C-alpha positions as CSV (number, residue, x, y, z in Angstrom):
1,M,0.9,29.6,-3.7
2,N,0.9,30.0,0.2
3,K,-1.2,27.6,2.4
4,Q,-3.9,30.1,3.5
5,C,-4.3,31.0,-0.3
6,L,-4.4,27.3,-1.2
7,G,-7.0,26.7,1.4
8,L,-9.3,29.5,-0.2
9,A,-8.8,28.2,-3.7
10,L,-9.8,24.6,-2.3
11,S,-12.6,25.7,-0.5
12,A,-14.0,27.6,-3.4
13,L,-13.7,24.7,-5.6
14,L,-15.2,22.4,-3.3
15,L,-18.2,24.9,-2.9
16,A,-18.7,25.2,-6.0
17,A,-18.9,21.6,-7.1
18,A,-21.3,20.8,-4.3
19,P,-24.4,19.4,-5.1
20,A,-27.1,22.4,-5.6
21,G,-30.0,22.8,-3.1
22,G,-28.3,19.9,-1.0
23,V,-29.3,20.3,2.6
24,A,-27.8,18.1,5.4
25,A,-30.0,15.7,7.1
26,Q,-31.0,16.4,10.6
27,P,-28.8,14.6,13.2
28,I,-30.6,11.3,14.7
29,T,-30.0,9.6,18.3
30,A,-29.0,6.1,18.1
31,Q,-28.7,3.6,21.0
32,S,-26.0,1.3,22.2
33,E,-25.4,-0.7,25.3
34,A,-23.0,2.4,26.2
35,G,-25.7,4.8,25.9
36,P,-27.2,7.1,23.1
37,F,-24.9,8.4,20.5
38,R,-25.5,10.9,17.3
39,V,-25.5,10.1,13.8
40,I,-24.5,13.3,11.7
41,E,-24.7,13.5,7.9
42,V,-21.2,14.6,6.7
43,T,-22.1,14.5,2.8
44,S,-24.6,13.1,0.7
45,G,-24.7,13.0,-3.2
46,L,-22.8,9.8,-3.8
47,Q,-23.5,6.9,-6.0
48,V,-22.3,3.6,-4.5
49,P,-19.2,5.0,-2.4
50,W,-16.9,2.2,-1.8
51,G,-13.8,3.4,0.0
52,L,-13.1,6.5,2.4
53,A,-9.6,7.8,3.3
54,L,-9.4,10.3,6.0
55,L,-6.6,12.9,5.5
56,P,-4.6,14.3,8.1
57,D,-6.0,17.9,8.1
58,G,-9.7,16.6,8.1
59,R,-10.7,16.1,4.7
60,M,-11.5,13.0,3.3
61,L,-11.3,11.2,0.0
62,V,-14.1,8.9,-1.2
63,T,-14.2,6.4,-4.2
64,E,-17.4,5.8,-6.0
65,R,-17.7,2.2,-7.4
66,A,-18.7,3.7,-11.0
67,G,-15.3,5.1,-11.3
68,R,-15.3,8.3,-9.7
69,M,-12.9,9.7,-6.7
70,R,-13.9,12.6,-4.8
71,L,-12.7,15.2,-2.4
72,V,-14.6,16.1,0.6
73,G,-14.2,19.3,2.6
74,V,-14.0,19.7,6.2
75,G,-17.6,21.0,6.2
76,G,-18.7,18.3,4.0
77,E,-18.5,20.1,0.5
78,L,-18.4,17.4,-2.3
79,S,-15.7,18.3,-5.2
80,A,-16.3,17.2,-8.9
81,P,-14.6,14.1,-9.8
82,I,-11.0,14.0,-9.3
83,E,-9.1,13.7,-12.9
84,G,-6.8,10.7,-14.0
85,V,-8.5,7.7,-12.4
86,P,-7.7,4.6,-14.8
87,T,-10.4,3.1,-16.8
88,V,-12.3,0.8,-14.4
89,Y,-14.5,-2.5,-15.2
90,A,-17.6,-1.2,-13.1
91,Q,-20.1,-4.1,-13.4
92,G,-21.4,-6.3,-10.6
93,Q,-18.8,-6.1,-7.9
94,G,-16.1,-4.4,-9.8
95,G,-15.3,-0.8,-9.9
96,L,-13.1,1.6,-8.4
97,L,-12.7,0.5,-4.9
98,D,-10.3,1.3,-1.8
99,V,-8.3,4.2,-1.4
100,V,-5.5,5.0,1.3
101,A,-3.4,8.0,1.7
102,G,0.4,7.0,1.8
103,P,2.7,7.1,5.0
104,G,4.4,10.3,3.5
105,F,1.3,12.0,2.6
106,E,1.7,15.2,4.1
107,Q,4.9,15.4,2.5
108,D,4.6,13.7,-0.8
109,R,0.6,13.7,-1.5
110,M,0.9,10.3,-2.2
111,I,-2.3,8.3,-2.3
112,Y,-2.8,4.5,-3.2
113,F,-6.1,2.8,-4.8
114,S,-7.5,-0.6,-6.0
115,Y,-9.6,-1.0,-8.5
116,S,-11.0,-3.5,-11.1
117,Q,-8.9,-3.4,-14.5
118,P,-10.2,-4.7,-17.7
119,T,-7.7,-6.7,-19.7
120,G,-9.5,-7.3,-22.9
121,R,-9.6,-11.0,-22.2
122,G,-11.1,-10.5,-18.7
123,V,-10.9,-8.6,-15.1
124,R,-8.0,-8.5,-12.8
125,T,-7.8,-6.5,-9.1
126,A,-5.0,-3.9,-9.8
127,V,-3.5,-1.2,-7.5
128,A,-2.1,2.2,-8.5
129,R,-0.5,5.2,-7.1
130,A,-0.4,8.8,-7.8
131,Q,0.1,12.4,-6.4
132,L,-3.3,14.2,-5.4
133,D,-3.4,17.7,-6.6
134,V,-6.0,19.3,-4.5
135,E,-5.8,22.5,-6.2
136,R,-6.6,21.1,-9.7
137,L,-8.6,18.1,-8.3
138,R,-6.4,15.5,-10.3
139,L,-4.0,12.7,-9.9
140,D,-0.8,13.1,-11.3
141,G,1.8,10.3,-12.2
142,V,-0.5,7.9,-11.8
143,E,1.7,4.2,-11.5
144,V,0.3,0.8,-11.5
145,I,2.2,-1.1,-8.8
146,F,0.4,-4.4,-8.7
147,V,-1.8,-6.4,-11.0
148,Q,-3.1,-10.1,-10.3
149,N,-1.7,-12.6,-12.5
150,E,-4.6,-13.8,-13.6
151,D,-7.6,-12.1,-15.4
152,P,-10.8,-14.4,-15.6
153,P,-14.2,-13.1,-16.8
154,G,-16.8,-12.5,-14.1
155,R,-18.3,-9.9,-12.2
156,H,-17.5,-11.1,-8.7
157,H,-15.2,-11.1,-5.6
158,F,-12.4,-8.6,-6.7
159,G,-11.6,-7.7,-2.6
160,S,-10.1,-5.3,-2.3
161,R,-8.6,-3.2,0.9
162,L,-5.3,-1.7,1.3
163,V,-3.7,-1.2,4.9
164,F,-0.2,0.0,5.3
165,A,1.7,-1.8,7.9
166,R,4.0,-0.2,10.2
167,D,7.0,-0.8,8.3
168,G,5.7,0.8,5.1
169,T,4.9,-2.0,3.4
170,L,1.3,-2.8,2.0
171,F,-1.2,-5.3,2.3
172,V,-3.4,-5.7,-0.4
173,T,-6.6,-7.8,0.0
174,L,-7.4,-10.2,-3.0
175,G,-10.8,-12.1,-3.9
176,D,-10.9,-15.7,-5.4
177,R,-13.2,-14.3,-8.2
178,A,-16.0,-16.7,-7.3
179,S,-16.1,-19.3,-9.8
180,F,-12.4,-19.8,-9.6
181,R,-12.4,-20.4,-6.0
182,D,-10.2,-23.6,-6.0
183,R,-7.3,-21.2,-7.0
184,A,-7.4,-19.8,-3.4
185,Q,-5.3,-22.7,-2.6
186,D,-2.7,-22.3,-5.3
187,L,0.3,-20.7,-4.4
188,D,1.2,-19.4,-8.3
189,S,-2.0,-17.4,-8.2
190,H,-3.3,-14.1,-6.7
191,L,-6.6,-15.4,-6.5
192,G,-8.1,-15.4,-2.8
193,K,-4.8,-14.3,-1.2
194,I,-3.5,-11.2,0.6
195,V,-0.2,-10.0,-0.8
196,R,2.5,-7.6,0.8
197,I,4.3,-5.4,-1.3
198,D,6.7,-2.5,-1.2
199,P,5.1,1.1,-2.0
200,D,6.7,0.8,-5.2
201,G,5.2,-3.0,-6.0
202,G,8.7,-4.6,-5.2
203,V,8.5,-7.7,-2.8
204,P,9.6,-7.5,0.7
205,S,12.7,-9.9,1.3
206,D,11.0,-11.2,4.6
207,N,7.7,-12.1,2.9
208,P,6.8,-15.9,4.0
209,F,7.3,-17.2,0.4
210,T,10.1,-15.5,-0.8
211,G,12.6,-17.7,-2.9
212,R,10.3,-20.5,-2.8
213,E,10.4,-22.2,-6.2
214,G,6.8,-21.8,-7.9
215,V,5.2,-19.6,-5.6
216,L,4.6,-16.1,-5.9
217,P,6.8,-14.1,-3.3
218,E,4.3,-11.3,-2.9
219,I,1.7,-13.8,-1.2
220,W,1.3,-13.3,2.6
221,S,-1.5,-15.8,3.1
222,Y,-3.9,-17.6,1.2
223,G,-7.2,-19.7,1.5
224,H,-9.2,-16.5,1.6
225,R,-12.8,-16.2,-0.2
226,N,-13.2,-12.3,-0.7
227,V,-11.9,-10.0,1.9
228,Q,-13.5,-6.5,1.9
229,G,-12.3,-5.4,5.4
230,A,-9.1,-5.2,7.1
231,A,-7.0,-3.1,9.6
232,L,-3.8,-3.3,11.8
233,H,-4.6,-3.8,15.4
234,P,-3.4,-0.7,17.1
235,E,-1.3,-2.5,19.8
236,T,0.2,-5.5,18.1
237,G,0.3,-4.0,14.5
238,V,-1.0,-7.4,13.6
239,L,-3.2,-7.4,10.1
240,W,-6.9,-8.5,11.2
241,S,-9.2,-9.0,8.1
242,H,-12.8,-10.3,7.6
243,E,-14.0,-12.1,4.5
244,H,-17.4,-12.9,3.0
245,G,-18.8,-16.6,3.2
246,P,-21.1,-17.9,0.9
247,Q,-24.6,-18.7,2.6
248,G,-23.2,-18.1,6.1
249,G,-19.5,-18.7,7.0
250,D,-18.6,-14.7,7.4
251,E,-15.2,-14.7,9.3
252,V,-12.7,-12.5,11.1
253,N,-9.2,-13.6,11.0
254,V,-6.1,-12.8,12.4
255,G,-3.0,-12.2,10.2
256,R,-0.4,-14.8,10.2
257,P,2.5,-15.1,7.5
258,G,2.1,-17.9,5.3
259,A,-0.9,-19.2,7.0
260,N,-3.5,-20.9,5.2
261,Y,-7.3,-19.8,5.7
262,G,-9.0,-22.8,4.4
263,W,-11.2,-21.7,1.5
264,P,-12.6,-23.6,-0.1
265,V,-11.2,-26.9,1.7
266,V,-12.7,-25.6,5.2
267,T,-15.4,-23.3,5.8
268,Y,-18.6,-22.7,7.7
269,G,-20.5,-21.6,4.7
270,R,-22.9,-23.5,2.4
271,E,-23.6,-23.8,-1.1
272,Y,-26.1,-20.9,-2.1
273,G,-29.4,-22.0,-2.7
274,T,-29.3,-25.7,-2.2
275,G,-27.5,-25.6,1.2
276,A,-24.9,-28.1,0.2
277,K,-21.8,-28.7,2.1
278,I,-18.8,-27.1,0.6
279,G,-15.2,-28.6,1.2
280,E,-14.2,-31.0,3.7
281,S,-15.4,-29.9,7.1
282,T,-15.5,-26.4,9.2
283,D,-11.7,-26.4,10.3
284,R,-8.5,-28.6,9.8
285,P,-5.6,-28.7,12.2
286,D,-3.2,-27.2,9.5
287,M,-5.6,-24.3,8.4
288,A,-5.9,-21.0,10.5
289,S,-9.5,-21.0,11.9
290,P,-11.4,-17.9,12.3
291,V,-11.8,-15.8,15.7
292,H,-15.3,-15.2,15.0
293,H,-17.9,-16.3,12.2
294,W,-21.5,-16.0,11.5
295,V,-23.8,-18.7,10.8
296,P,-26.2,-19.7,9.5
297,Q,-26.9,-16.4,8.1
298,S,-24.2,-14.1,6.5
299,I,-24.2,-10.2,7.6
300,A,-21.9,-9.5,4.3
301,P,-19.1,-7.8,6.3
302,A,-17.6,-4.6,4.8
303,G,-14.8,-2.1,6.1
304,M,-13.0,-2.5,9.5
305,A,-11.5,-0.4,12.2
306,F,-10.4,-0.6,15.6
307,Y,-11.6,2.3,17.9
308,T,-8.8,3.9,19.7
309,G,-10.5,7.6,20.2
310,E,-11.3,9.3,23.6
311,A,-14.9,10.2,22.3
312,F,-16.4,6.9,23.3
313,P,-14.3,5.4,26.4
314,Q,-16.7,2.6,26.4
315,W,-15.9,1.4,22.8
316,R,-12.2,1.8,22.9
317,G,-10.5,-1.5,21.8
318,S,-13.4,-2.5,19.9
319,L,-13.4,-3.5,16.4
320,F,-16.1,-2.2,13.9
321,L,-17.2,-3.6,11.0
322,G,-20.2,-2.7,8.5
323,A,-22.7,-4.9,7.4
324,L,-24.2,-5.0,3.8
325,R,-26.7,-8.0,3.9
326,G,-27.3,-7.3,7.5
327,A,-27.8,-3.4,6.8
328,M,-26.2,-2.3,10.3
329,L,-22.7,-1.4,12.1
330,V,-21.2,-4.3,14.1
331,R,-19.3,-3.8,17.4
332,L,-16.9,-6.6,18.5
333,E,-15.2,-6.4,22.0
334,L,-12.2,-8.3,22.2
335,D,-10.2,-9.9,25.0
336,G,-6.8,-10.3,23.1
337,E,-7.6,-12.2,20.0
338,R,-10.9,-13.5,21.4
339,V,-14.3,-12.2,20.4
340,V,-16.3,-11.9,23.6
341,R,-19.3,-9.9,22.6
342,E,-21.1,-8.7,19.8
343,E,-23.3,-5.4,19.7
344,R,-25.4,-4.7,16.6
345,L,-26.0,-0.9,15.7
346,L,-27.7,1.6,13.5
347,S,-30.2,-1.4,12.1
348,E,-33.0,1.0,12.4
349,L,-31.1,3.1,9.5
350,G,-31.4,0.3,6.8
351,S,-28.4,1.2,5.4
352,R,-25.5,-1.0,4.0
353,I,-22.3,0.0,5.6
354,R,-19.6,-0.2,3.2
355,D,-16.5,1.4,5.1
356,V,-15.6,2.2,8.6
357,R,-12.9,4.3,9.6
358,Q,-11.5,6.3,12.4
359,G,-10.8,10.1,11.8
360,P,-8.0,11.9,13.2
361,D,-10.7,13.6,15.6
362,G,-11.4,10.2,17.3
363,L,-14.7,9.6,15.8
364,L,-15.9,6.9,13.7
365,Y,-17.1,7.7,10.2
366,L,-19.1,5.2,7.9
367,L,-20.2,5.1,4.2
368,D,-23.6,4.4,3.8
369,E,-23.8,2.7,0.3
370,S,-27.5,2.8,0.4
371,K,-28.0,6.5,0.7
372,G,-24.7,7.6,-0.8
373,R,-23.6,9.3,2.1
374,I,-21.1,9.8,4.7
375,L,-22.0,9.6,8.6
376,R,-19.9,10.5,11.4
377,L,-20.8,9.2,15.0
378,E,-20.8,11.5,17.9
379,P,-21.3,11.3,21.7
380,Q,-24.9,12.7,22.5
381,P,-24.6,16.0,24.1
382,R,-25.5,16.5,27.8
């Protein structure tokens, strides 16, 4: 089948599967320090969307936490669920989580996704890869390439963002599974870690703990609570991430190989309910400190993207992240590795922004978890 026929077949599939009677909401105008901009609803009808992957041709893949993955056409057409997704544990914060296109997607159609995997004894975060068949809306050759080495019970803190480094290795962010937070400090556990693996699940030889006895060689950094946002800095290629604090103490961190980010020994957060102190202090010389944090109230950050596009010149170089508890989009203005200004946007929507991505068109795309939709930010027409 040639590309033109394939495109027509795909369009027919998407249109046939689009929600009946769905009418896109009218654009709204929002305000920022740089002036007004428009918020466009790309598609709706999603149930708790979690991860968004922007494909090179303008289409999108989106995950729904219940265990569905869908393809979104360039006109916002929403496909039927893609077949072949493994069984997921879809309770609490668990389910089908992040999704990214592989570095060679245009040639091999390989995608990577993370999910909470039931084991019979408990649950663990897993990562799989598969070829996306866009014509038949299915995943072929699904292969699990990573699983956490522990599978405790519980419904919280699975992570999990996926980010490809410039060298083709894959970063996977992992939660501490809440009640097991002390394991974030243990190097024989994947709980509360960021790991770095090869695309086939192997261990890169230059990982910081490779060859160290008693240490899992996949570990890149440790002492994390629940990392649900990560992105490469567009100039340095360094991995930045953010993580949820408990009661206060959400953090933005700059990635360093082998670094200990402190949880739960040091934190700006407090115990839920009681407000009791956690750990020793807010910092320690031998542990990496965040470049930005939120106290006394958490915003519950989710998703992360550096903006490098041309559509919003005033935003270039800014770091964007969603906020679940804060129900807004946050823009952080940077000076090197320092956060020098914070701007809060879209609070009038009252939406939990689960993911933030920059598209090939240089525009920002948001996953609105509250209303089950994808939003696009555009300059205000003059």
